[in-house]
Structure formats: C-alpha cells, structure tokens
C-alpha positions as CSV (number, residue, x, y, z in Angstrom):
1,M,13.1,-7.1,4.4
2,E,14.7,-10.7,4.9
3,I,12.4,-11.3,7.9
4,I,9.2,-10.5,5.6
5,N,10.5,-12.8,2.8
6,E,11.5,-15.7,4.9
7,H,8.9,-15.8,7.3
8,G,5.9,-14.0,5.7
9,T,3.4,-16.8,5.7
10,L,4.2,-17.5,9.5
11,L,3.9,-14.0,10.4
12,L,0.5,-13.4,8.5
13,G,-0.9,-16.7,10.1
14,L,-0.1,-15.4,13.4
15,T,-1.7,-12.0,12.7
16,V,-4.8,-13.5,11.5
17,A,-5.1,-15.5,14.7
18,F,-4.5,-12.5,16.8
19,G,-6.9,-10.5,14.6
20,F,-9.6,-13.1,15.2
21,F,-8.9,-13.1,18.9
22,M,-9.2,-9.1,19.0
23,A,-12.4,-9.3,17.1
24,W,-13.7,-12.0,19.5
25,G,-12.9,-9.3,22.3
26,V,-14.8,-6.6,20.4
27,G,-17.7,-8.9,20.3
28,A,-17.6,-10.0,23.8
29,N,-17.1,-6.5,25.3
30,D,-17.8,-3.6,22.8
31,V,-21.2,-5.1,21.1
32,A,-22.8,-5.5,24.4
33,N,-23.0,-1.8,24.5
34,A,-25.7,-1.6,21.8
35,M,-27.7,-4.3,23.5
36,G,-27.3,-3.8,27.4
37,T,-30.0,-1.1,27.7
38,S,-32.4,-3.2,25.7
39,V,-31.8,-6.0,28.1
40,G,-31.6,-4.0,31.1
41,S,-35.0,-2.4,30.4
42,K,-36.4,-5.8,29.9
43,A,-37.4,-5.0,26.5
44,I,-35.8,-8.2,25.2
45,T,-34.0,-11.1,26.8
46,I,-30.3,-11.9,26.6
47,K,-30.8,-14.6,24.1
48,Q,-32.8,-12.4,21.9
49,A,-30.2,-9.7,22.2
50,I,-27.5,-11.9,21.2
51,C,-29.5,-13.1,18.2
52,I,-30.5,-9.7,17.0
53,A,-26.8,-8.3,17.5
54,I,-25.4,-11.3,15.6
55,I,-27.2,-10.5,12.5
56,F,-26.8,-6.8,12.6
57,E,-23.2,-6.6,13.9
58,F,-22.1,-9.3,11.1
59,A,-24.0,-7.5,8.4
60,G,-22.3,-4.2,9.3
61,A,-19.0,-5.6,9.5
62,Y,-19.2,-7.6,6.4
63,L,-21.2,-5.3,4.1
64,A,-20.1,-2.0,5.1
65,G,-16.7,-2.7,6.9
66,G,-14.7,-0.9,4.5
67,E,-13.3,-1.1,0.9
68,V,-10.0,0.6,1.8
69,T,-8.5,0.7,5.4
70,A,-5.6,2.9,6.6
71,T,-2.8,0.6,7.7
72,I,-1.3,3.0,10.1
73,R,-4.4,3.1,12.3
74,K,-5.8,6.6,12.6
75,G,-2.5,8.2,11.7
76,I,-0.8,7.2,15.1
77,I,2.4,6.2,13.5
78,D,4.6,8.3,11.1
79,P,5.4,5.9,8.4
80,R,8.6,7.6,7.6
81,A,10.1,6.5,10.7
82,I,9.7,2.7,9.8
83,V,10.1,2.7,5.9
84,D,13.3,0.9,6.2
85,R,12.2,-1.5,9.0
86,P,9.0,-2.9,7.7
87,E,9.3,-5.9,10.1
88,L,9.0,-3.6,13.1
89,L,5.5,-2.7,11.7
90,V,4.6,-6.1,11.4
91,F,5.7,-7.2,14.9
92,G,4.1,-4.1,16.4
93,M,0.6,-4.6,14.9
94,M,1.0,-8.3,15.8
95,S,1.6,-7.3,19.4
96,S,-1.0,-4.7,19.4
97,L,-3.7,-7.1,18.5
98,L,-2.6,-9.7,20.9
99,A,-2.2,-7.1,23.7
100,A,-5.7,-5.6,23.0
101,G,-7.3,-9.0,22.8
102,V,-5.7,-9.9,26.2
103,W,-7.0,-6.9,28.0
104,L,-10.4,-7.0,26.5
105,L,-10.6,-10.7,27.6
106,F,-9.6,-9.7,31.1
107,A,-11.9,-6.7,31.3
108,T,-14.8,-8.9,29.8
109,M,-14.3,-11.5,32.6
110,K,-14.6,-8.8,35.1
111,G,-17.6,-7.4,33.5
112,W,-15.9,-4.1,32.6
113,P,-17.3,-2.1,29.7
114,V,-14.0,-0.6,28.2
115,S,-13.2,0.9,24.9
116,T,-11.8,-1.3,22.2
117,T,-10.7,1.7,20.3
118,H,-8.6,3.0,23.2
119,S,-7.3,-0.6,23.8
120,I,-5.9,-0.8,20.3
121,V,-4.7,2.8,20.3
122,G,-2.9,2.3,23.7
123,A,-1.1,-0.8,22.3
124,I,0.0,0.8,19.0
125,V,1.2,3.8,21.0
126,G,3.1,1.6,23.3
127,F,5.1,-0.4,20.9
128,A,5.7,2.7,18.7
129,S,7.2,5.0,21.4
130,V,9.3,2.3,22.9
131,G,10.0,0.0,20.1
132,I,10.7,2.6,17.4
133,S,10.9,6.1,18.9
134,V,8.8,8.7,20.8
135,D,8.9,11.0,17.7
136,A,7.3,8.1,15.6
137,V,4.0,8.8,17.4
138,Q,1.5,11.2,16.3
139,W,0.9,12.9,19.6
140,G,-1.7,15.3,18.4
141,E,-3.8,12.3,17.3
142,V,-3.5,10.7,20.7
143,G,-4.3,13.9,22.4
144,K,-7.7,13.8,20.5
145,I,-8.4,10.4,21.4
146,V,-7.7,11.2,25.0
147,S,-10.0,14.0,24.9
148,S,-13.0,11.9,23.8
149,W,-12.8,10.3,27.3
150,V,-14.4,13.4,28.7
151,V,-16.3,14.9,25.7
152,S,-18.3,11.7,24.7
153,P,-19.7,10.5,27.9
154,I,-20.7,14.2,28.9
155,L,-22.4,14.8,25.5
156,S,-24.4,11.6,25.6
157,G,-25.1,11.9,29.2
158,T,-26.5,15.5,28.8
159,L,-28.5,14.3,25.9
160,A,-30.1,11.3,27.7
161,F,-30.6,13.4,30.9
162,L,-32.7,16.0,28.7
163,L,-34.6,13.4,26.7
164,Y,-35.6,11.4,29.8
165,L,-36.8,14.7,31.4
166,S,-38.9,15.4,28.2
167,V,-40.5,11.9,28.3
168,K,-41.3,12.3,32.0
169,K,-42.6,15.9,31.5
170,F,-44.8,15.6,28.3
171,I,-46.0,11.7,28.6
172,F,-45.7,10.3,32.1
173,S,-46.7,13.5,33.9
174,A,-49.6,14.2,31.7
175,P,-53.2,13.6,33.1
176,D,-53.6,10.8,30.5
177,P,-50.3,9.3,29.5
178,F,-52.1,7.1,26.8
179,L,-53.2,10.5,24.9
180,A,-49.9,12.2,25.4
181,A,-48.0,9.0,24.0
182,K,-50.2,9.3,20.9
183,R,-49.4,12.8,20.7
184,Y,-45.6,13.0,21.4
185,V,-44.3,9.5,20.6
186,P,-44.5,10.3,16.8
187,V,-42.0,13.2,17.7
188,Y,-39.6,10.7,19.2
189,M,-40.1,8.4,16.2
190,F,-38.9,11.2,13.9
191,M,-36.1,11.9,16.1
192,M,-35.2,8.3,16.3
193,G,-35.5,7.6,12.5
194,L,-33.3,10.9,11.7
195,V,-30.4,9.9,14.0
196,V,-30.4,6.3,13.0
197,A,-30.4,7.0,9.4
198,M,-27.6,9.5,9.9
199,V,-25.6,6.9,11.7
200,T,-26.1,4.8,8.6
201,F,-25.5,7.4,5.8
202,V,-22.8,9.3,7.5
203,K,-20.6,6.4,9.2
204,G,-21.8,3.2,7.5
205,L,-22.4,3.6,3.8
206,K,-19.3,5.6,2.9
207,H,-17.5,2.1,3.2
208,V,-19.4,0.6,0.3
209,G,-18.6,3.5,-2.0
210,L,-21.6,5.8,-1.2
211,D,-19.6,8.6,0.5
212,L,-22.4,11.0,0.7
213,S,-21.8,14.7,1.9
214,L,-23.2,15.8,5.3
215,K,-26.1,17.7,3.3
216,E,-26.9,14.7,1.2
217,A,-27.0,12.5,4.2
218,M,-29.3,14.9,6.1
219,M,-31.7,15.0,3.1
220,Y,-32.0,11.2,2.8
221,S,-32.2,11.0,6.7
222,V,-35.1,13.4,6.9
223,L,-36.9,11.5,4.2
224,F,-36.3,8.1,6.0
225,A,-37.5,9.7,9.3
226,C,-40.6,11.1,7.6
227,L,-41.4,7.6,6.2
228,L,-40.8,5.9,9.7
229,T,-43.0,8.3,11.4
230,M,-45.9,7.8,9.1
231,M,-45.6,4.1,9.7
232,G,-45.6,4.7,13.4
233,V,-48.6,6.9,13.4
234,V,-50.6,4.1,11.4
235,L,-49.3,1.5,13.9
236,L,-50.5,3.8,16.9
237,S,-53.8,4.4,15.4
238,R,-54.5,0.6,15.4
239,I,-53.9,0.1,19.0
240,K,-56.8,0.6,21.5
241,R,-56.7,1.5,25.0
242,V,-56.9,-1.5,27.3
243,G,-58.3,-0.4,30.4
244,E,-59.0,3.3,31.6
245,S,-56.7,3.6,34.4
246,K,-53.3,5.5,34.6
247,H,-51.6,2.2,35.3
248,H,-52.9,0.7,32.0
249,S,-51.7,3.8,30.1
250,L,-48.2,3.6,31.6
251,V,-47.9,-0.1,30.6
252,Y,-48.9,0.8,27.2
253,V,-46.4,3.7,26.9
254,E,-43.8,1.4,28.0
255,K,-44.5,-1.3,25.4
256,V,-44.4,1.5,22.6
257,F,-40.9,2.6,23.8
258,S,-39.8,-1.2,23.9
259,V,-40.4,-1.3,20.3
260,M,-38.7,2.0,19.5
261,M,-35.5,1.1,21.6
262,L,-35.4,-2.5,19.8
263,F,-35.0,-0.4,16.6
264,T,-32.3,1.8,17.7
265,A,-30.3,-1.3,19.1
266,C,-30.5,-2.9,15.8
267,A,-29.2,0.3,14.0
268,M,-26.5,0.9,16.5
269,A,-25.4,-2.8,16.2
270,F,-25.0,-2.4,12.5
271,A,-23.2,1.0,12.7
272,H,-21.0,-0.5,15.3
273,G,-20.1,-3.4,13.2
274,S,-19.2,-1.2,10.2
275,N,-16.8,0.9,12.0
276,D,-15.4,-0.7,15.1
277,V,-14.6,-3.9,13.5
278,A,-11.7,-1.8,12.0
279,N,-10.1,-2.0,15.4
280,A,-9.5,-5.7,14.7
281,I,-8.9,-5.7,11.1
282,G,-7.3,-2.5,10.6
283,P,-3.7,-3.7,12.1
284,L,-4.5,-7.1,10.2
285,A,-5.1,-5.2,7.0
286,A,-1.7,-3.4,7.6
287,V,0.3,-6.7,8.1
288,N,-1.3,-8.3,5.1
289,G,-0.3,-5.2,3.0
290,V,3.3,-5.3,3.9
291,I,3.7,-9.0,3.5
292,A,1.8,-9.0,0.2
293,S,4.1,-6.2,-1.1
294,G,7.2,-7.9,-0.1
295,G,8.1,-5.4,2.6
296,M,6.6,-2.1,1.2
297,I,4.8,0.2,3.8
298,E,1.8,1.9,2.1
299,L,-0.5,4.5,3.7
300,K,-3.6,2.6,2.3
301,S,-4.2,-0.9,1.1
302,A,-7.1,-2.7,-0.5
303,M,-9.2,-4.5,2.1
304,P,-9.7,-8.3,1.0
305,N,-13.2,-9.8,1.7
306,W,-11.5,-12.7,3.7
307,I,-10.4,-10.0,6.2
308,L,-13.9,-8.5,6.6
309,L,-15.4,-12.1,7.0
310,L,-12.8,-12.9,9.7
311,G,-13.7,-9.7,11.5
312,G,-17.3,-10.2,11.3
313,S,-16.9,-13.9,12.5
314,G,-14.8,-12.9,15.3
315,I,-17.3,-10.5,16.6
316,V,-20.1,-12.8,16.3
317,A,-18.3,-15.6,18.0
318,G,-17.3,-13.2,21.0
319,L,-20.7,-11.8,21.5
320,A,-22.4,-15.3,21.5
321,L,-19.8,-17.0,23.8
322,Y,-19.0,-14.4,26.3
323,G,-21.0,-11.0,25.7
324,H,-23.5,-11.6,28.4
325,K,-21.3,-10.4,31.2
326,V,-20.8,-6.8,30.0
327,I,-24.6,-6.7,28.9
328,R,-25.5,-7.2,32.3
329,T,-23.2,-4.5,33.5
330,I,-24.3,-2.0,31.2
331,G,-28.0,-3.0,31.5
332,T,-28.6,-3.5,35.2
333,Q,-25.7,-2.7,37.5
334,I,-25.3,1.1,37.0
335,T,-29.0,2.1,37.2
336,A,-32.4,0.3,36.9
337,L,-33.8,0.9,33.3
338,T,-37.0,0.8,31.9
339,P,-38.0,0.7,28.0
340,S,-38.6,4.8,28.2
341,S,-35.3,5.4,30.1
342,G,-33.5,2.8,27.8
343,F,-34.6,4.4,24.8
344,A,-33.4,7.9,26.2
345,V,-29.8,6.2,26.5
346,E,-29.6,4.7,23.1
347,L,-31.0,7.8,21.2
348,A,-28.5,9.9,23.0
349,A,-25.6,7.6,22.3
350,V,-26.6,7.4,18.8
351,T,-27.0,11.1,18.5
352,T,-23.5,11.6,20.0
353,V,-21.9,9.2,17.3
354,V,-23.6,11.1,14.6
355,L,-22.6,14.6,15.9
356,S,-18.9,13.3,16.5
357,S,-18.7,11.9,13.0
358,A,-19.8,15.2,11.5
359,Y,-17.1,17.0,13.1
360,S,-14.5,14.3,12.9
361,L,-14.3,13.7,16.6
362,P,-12.9,10.2,18.0
363,V,-15.3,8.9,20.3
364,S,-16.0,5.4,22.2
365,T,-19.3,3.6,21.7
366,T,-18.7,2.2,25.2
367,H,-18.2,5.9,26.8
368,T,-21.2,7.2,25.0
369,L,-23.6,4.4,26.3
370,V,-22.2,4.6,30.0
371,G,-22.5,8.3,29.6
372,G,-26.2,8.1,28.7
373,V,-27.1,5.6,31.4
374,L,-25.4,7.9,33.9
375,G,-27.5,10.8,32.4
376,V,-30.6,8.9,33.0
377,G,-29.6,7.8,36.4
378,L,-29.0,11.5,37.4
379,A,-32.4,12.4,36.1
380,R,-33.7,10.1,38.7
381,G,-31.5,11.6,41.3
382,I,-28.1,10.7,42.4
383,S,-29.3,8.0,44.6
384,A,-30.4,6.0,41.7
385,L,-27.1,5.3,40.4
386,N,-24.7,2.4,41.8
387,L,-21.7,4.8,42.5
388,R,-19.4,1.7,43.4
389,M,-20.0,0.4,40.0
390,V,-19.4,3.8,38.3
391,G,-16.2,4.0,40.1
392,I,-15.1,0.7,38.8
393,I,-15.9,1.7,35.2
394,F,-14.1,4.8,35.3
395,A,-11.1,3.2,36.9
396,S,-11.2,0.5,34.0
397,W,-11.2,3.3,31.4
398,M,-8.2,5.0,32.9
399,V,-6.3,1.8,32.9
400,T,-7.2,0.8,29.4
401,L,-4.5,2.6,27.3
402,P,-1.7,2.1,29.6
403,A,-2.7,-1.6,29.9
404,G,-2.7,-2.1,26.3
405,A,0.5,-0.2,26.0
406,F,2.4,-2.3,28.5
407,L,1.2,-5.6,27.0
408,S,2.0,-4.5,23.5
409,I,5.6,-3.5,24.4
410,L,6.1,-6.9,26.1
411,F,4.8,-8.9,23.3
412,F,6.8,-6.7,20.8
413,Y,10.1,-7.7,22.4
414,I,9.1,-11.3,22.5
415,F,8.4,-11.4,18.9
416,K,11.7,-9.5,17.9
417,F,13.6,-12.0,20.2
418,A,11.7,-15.1,18.7
419,F,12.5,-14.1,15.2
420,G,16.0,-13.0,15.9
421,V,15.7,-9.2,15.2
422,A,18.1,-6.8,17.0
C-alpha cells in the first residue's frame, strides 16, 4: 500500500507510456491482418489500406472499446493471491505491457504476424507464475488460449478453402463468368453482410451498452444482409458487359470482388479495434483502478474515456508508422492473392471470429487470417504456398508466449528492485 500511495502518479505515468507502446505494437502488427489480403490482392494500395484502417480501427477502439474492462485480463490471475500486495499487480501489469510491446516491435521488424493476445497473455502468465506463485495462474483459461492456436487457423483455413472452391466452381468455371457472377455474387453479398453484421452486433456493440442476445443479433444481421444484397443487386444491374470475351468477364468478376473485400476489411478493422484494443488498455485500466482506489483490487473498474482515446491513438500511430511490413507478409509472401481469393480469406476469417464469439472461444485475429490464406493456397495446390514463410510464421507463433513471459519476468524484477520492494 505504501508504494501505491507514495509513487502512484509515477507508476500510472509509466503504465500510460507502456500502454501506448503496446497499442503501437498492436497497430503495427495486428491491424495489418485486416488489410493484408486487400493489399496483397491489389484491391487497394498500402497507403489506401492505412488510411481506411486508421479510420475504422480508431472508431472501433474509441466508440466501441468498452465501458467496463476486467482488470484481471481474461481471468488469468486469481485476485485472492494478490489482495494484500496490490503493488505486485501494478508491477506485473507494467511489465506485461512493456514485455508485449517489445516483443511486438521485434516481430514487426521481422515482418512476423504474431498474436497480440498471446503476447500479453504470455507476459501476464510469466510474471504471475514466477513473481507471485504458480497457483495464482488460472491454468484452465491458459489452456483454452493455447488450444485456439490449433482451432482458429484450421477453422478459418477450412472455410477459406471451401469458399474459394465454390467461387471457382460456380463463377470462374462457368461458360460465361459474367452471367455466373450476376447470379451468384448476390449470394456471397448476403453471406458477407450476415457475418460482418454479426461481428458488429455480437462483438462490438455490447461495449456501448447494446448487449444483444445471439438471437437478436442474428435477426438484425439477417435484416442488414438483406438490405446490403438488395443494394448490391441494384449496383450489379447498372454494370454493362465490356467486351464479349471470357477474359473481359474475368476482369469484371475480380472488380466486383475487390469492392466486396474492401467492405469486409473495413468491418474487420472496426471489430478488431473494438476488441483487441483491450490487449493494451486492459492492463492499463487495471493499474489505473488500483491506484485510483488507493490500493484496492477490484474485478472490474470503469473505463475512462482517456484510456480508450490512448489505445485508439496508439493503434493508429503504430499502423501508420510501421504497419506496412506485416501487411506485405500477409498479403504477398504466403501465397499470391487475387480479389476473389482475398475475399474468401477475409470472409472465412470474419466467420471464424463470429462463430468463436458465439461459443466463447478465445481466438487470434492473426491466426484466423493466416489460416485463411493457407486455405486458399491449398485450394490452388501445395506448390502455391511459400512453405519457408509458413514455417517462419508458425515458429514465431510458438515463440510468442514464452518470449512474452521471459521479458515480463525480467521487467517485473527490475521494477521491484527499482522501487525497493522485497
């Protein structure tokens, strides 16, 4: 308690700096997942992707980032183990933010798409198990997170594989791809509208007080999807065939998918901002709550607007200054993407997030996107994949949790020594 009362302002200031640094890492590494396939398929340029993501990521983080945040991130730490030592929680969350930020910076410099969720979880597990006790860690929750390493990329990859095969069969293999696109693209529009709306209604709007049930969310999502489909049909009816050859038809089809995947990228960026910003501001909210209460540890604390603003600003800064490296990895270095295949990847990834939310499964945006890209690559044949890059990405995933844990433990003991805590 004495440490909190004596150095509270300094501790909060350091945590704010580390939280911004972590949010910067989220923007530089994780936001690229939503835009990588759009850039790789040449639907938009990197500059356009950054501008679009800045708008939707910030809107998602600030407008739907959460009124209340659990101060013990995802229930990983048992609060009973630290109720008499609140300074340990403060040092631990500071260490976790700094450790995750450092790891994300290193991974981004290498162009590795790693999970920001697993970075912060690994950091919290590290300081809690070593700095407090092994029993202080909720190992059941950690097990769920580890299982998501396998579940999310397989599910997303399978969906992307099936979606891309359906596009090839029903549109590109048709005698007249133009007419086939006229017939089947509205179906994909409905699917896209449905899953995008589900992302917003299930994962985003609950943070602004609209905590809809799954049934209500589905009803509103179907209505939104129908409206979007009708708009799409009207737009398609105004497009006239340019040229009679099959080549001209294929060009037209890819342009249609370019517009569709741009829409999914925008929605995915909004959903990502509204949820994954918690990786940076969750620990900050924990420290702010402890210091504001004079050392009391509560399971939940109000989320001040300035913390949401800080998280959104950090994400925007990271994306704008350094997001291009991971965008290139996702979009160009795993497999060649076209607008139609990129659309399959993004729709599969968004669908995976929605299904996982409905069943409360912890998944990573990074893993779902990479899994989707791999699924599309496999649909073309194993030779279409850059297996060397795939191996590097998988290795970076395996290293993320222990790297975050090691760095967090190191920083935890440095902070304890610096503030004279035994």
